[in-house]
N, C-alpha and C positions, 0 to 999 in steps of 0.2 A: 843690377842691370842684367846679369846673366839669366836668372830665372824669368825676368820679364821678356828678354829676347827669345828665350826658348819657348815661352808660352805664346808669344806673337807668331813665331815660326810655325808652331803646331796648329794654332788657330787659322793661320793663313793656308797651311797645307790641307788640313781637314775641313776647313770652312765651318768649324764648330766652336762653341764657347769652351774655353779652356780654363779650368779652375785649379789652383795649386794652394793647398793649405800649408800652414806653418813654414812660410818662406821667411828666412832670417834676413833682415835689412839693418843697416846702420843709418841712423838719422840723428843729426846733431850730437854725435859722440855717444849716442845711446843705441844699444842693439835691441831690436824688437822682432817678434814673429807676427807676420801678417798673412791674411788670405788674399791671394792674387787672382783676379778674374779678368780674362781678355775676351771680349765679345766682338766678333766680326759684324760690321754694319755694311750692307750692300747699297750701292747707288746713291750715296749722299753727295759726294764731291767728285765730279768729273770721272777721270780714269784712275784716281787714287783709291787704294784700299783703305778703309777707315775701320779703326778698332776702338772699342770703348774699353778703357783700362780702369779697373776698380780695385782698390785695396781697402783694408779696414780703416785706413787713414785718409786716403785721397781718391778723387775721381777725375780722370782726364780723358779727353777724346784725342786719339792719336791717329794721324794719317801716315800711311807708308807710301812714299813716292815710287812711282813705276818708271822713273827716268832711266835711260840706258846707262848713264854715268854711274849710278849706284843707288841702292835703296837706302833711304834715310827715314828715321823717325822724326816727326815734328808734332808738337802739341798743337791742337787746333784751338783750344781754349776751354775754359771751365764752363762758361755760360751760366745761366740761372739754374737753380736746383730743379725747377719745373722742366726746363729744356733737357737737362741731363736725365731726369726721370723719364721723360717722353722718349728720348733717344734709346735709353736702356730698354724701356718697354717695347719700343718698335723693333729693336734688335732681337729681343727674346721672342716676340711674336713672329718675326721673320724666320728665326731659327726653328721655332715650333712648326711653322708652315712648311719649311724645308724638310724637317723630319717626317711630317705627315705625308708630304708628297712622296718621299722615298718609301714610306711604309705602303702607301697606296700603289706605287709602282711595283713593289714586291708582291703585293696581293694580286695585282693584274697579271704579273708573270706567273705566279703560282696557279692562278685560275686558267691561264692559257695552257700551262703544262698539264694540268689536270684534264682539261678538255681534250688535249692531244692524246693523253693516255686512255681516256674513255673512248675516244674515236677508234683508237687502235684496238682496244678490247672489243668494241662492237664489231669491227671488221673480222676479228678472229672468231667471234661467236657466229657471225653470218657464214663464215667459211666452214666452221664445224657443223652448222645446221645443214648446209648444202651437202656435206659429206654424209651426214646421217640420213638425209633424204635419199641420196644415191644408194646407200647400203640398204635402206628400207625397200627401195624398188627392186634391188637384186634379191632380197629375201622374198618379196612377193612373187617374183619370177620363179625362184627355186621352189616355193610352195606350190605354185601352179604346176610346175613340172612334176613334183612329187605326187600331186593329186592325179595328174594324168597317168603317171606310172602306176599308181594304185588302182585306177580304173582298169587299165590294161591287165594288170595282174588278177584282178577280180574276175574280169571277163575270161581270161585264160584258165583260171581256177575253176570257173563254172563249166567251161568246155571240157576240162579234164574230168570233172565229176560226172558230167553227162556221158563221156566216153567210157569211164569206168563202169557206170551203171549199165550202159548198153552192153559192154563186154560181159559183165556179170549176168546180165539177163540172157545173153546168147549162150553162155556156158552152162547155165542152169536149165536150159530148155533142151 
C-alpha cells in the first residue's frame, strides 16, 4: 500500500501519470514484483478526484474523497474490460492534451519574449541610427566650414601673390 499511496500522492500533486516499476508486493503469501501505474482522470465523478490504478495483475478505478473529514481511497469498481480500456484511453488522451497545452503555452511565452527582445533591439537600432544621422549632419557642417575656410585662404593667398608681384614689379622698375 505504501508505494500505491506514494504514487497516488505524486499523481495528485503533479496531475500526471505516475509509473513505478519493480514494486514488491505480497499476494496470497507469495512475493511478486509488479509495475504500478496511477493515471489521474479529470471530471468523471462530481468533486472527487479519480485515478486509474493499473498493475501487472489487476486494474481498478479509485476515487479520492475530498471531504473535510479526511481523504480516503475507495474502489469505484472494475467495470467491463471495454469500459476500463476506454477510461484508460481517455485518461491518456487527457494527459496528452494537458502536456500539449503546456507545451503550446511555453511556445507562446517564448514567442512573446522573443518579440519583446526584437522590439527592444529595434528601438536600440533606431536610436543608433538617429545618433549616426546627427553625427553625419555635424560632419556635413564641419565640411562646409572647412570648404569656406579653404576659399578664404585661397582668396587671401591670391591677394598676397598679387601684392608680392606688385611689390616686385615696383622694385624692379
